[in-house]
Steps between C-alpha positions, in 0.01 A plus 500: 500500500444851616680603821312714740716701740383555856581743773493349857153661554369361168627159582340511848166604346536206253577267795172604670310417175674170433524359858160324492557354155842378602347324808248334265770400257717352778201290608445391145866407470474278816201327348694453170786351704268262672351394165851447369593283798193291454569474126845359564356225718227426245751478212673217678180327612346505149795344323350210305146576636202495268292798393226397750727486807392747766853641530511552119163679516616717793828583311304620194282719715799626696687584179212721382475675839881556503517633151213741556645623834842548333332709229331716768827557690691578179238753393490670828884517517493653145247764615717591799803526265299727270436726805881503565512248796738221411427199718831327557385236753144420545550284807643796698311770307826666385453778249724748330414841355726678257643837618780737422774569751682792345549377142510134602202260449431310830222300660299609800457177677199391712375185663142423594587473869639855500260790586643728234795535265831513692770360272662534153770311306668524173350323199777234490525455885166336583357450851844420651609860413212673674587823670273704738352808337584703812870453418447567131673840511825340626510225228 
């Protein structure tokens, strides 16, 4: 994997480009979760059921939809990663962008509900270690 380093401005420009895609992906993830919940019910309902059972037929259709949607989501996440946006949590729209802080590799951290980039954290720290960019010179 190639690492792309971002400045704060570059990350904000990337955010403007990826925001609509991330909204679509989040909606697709909600649909995937809905399909998964229905699949769990159908797996129980179809135990011992024959191939012509309506629940068995629905399960087969649902499995195909779920698999295709999973592939669409995985491909889109891969494309975002190729552009340097690492989606850490699709439900919240949490993304990290590699950056340098002095000679230290860090993540610029952004969430879909935030208007622009405002946080960073160390590579090993994760979301819990987020610090405001405005205080970055003191860290």
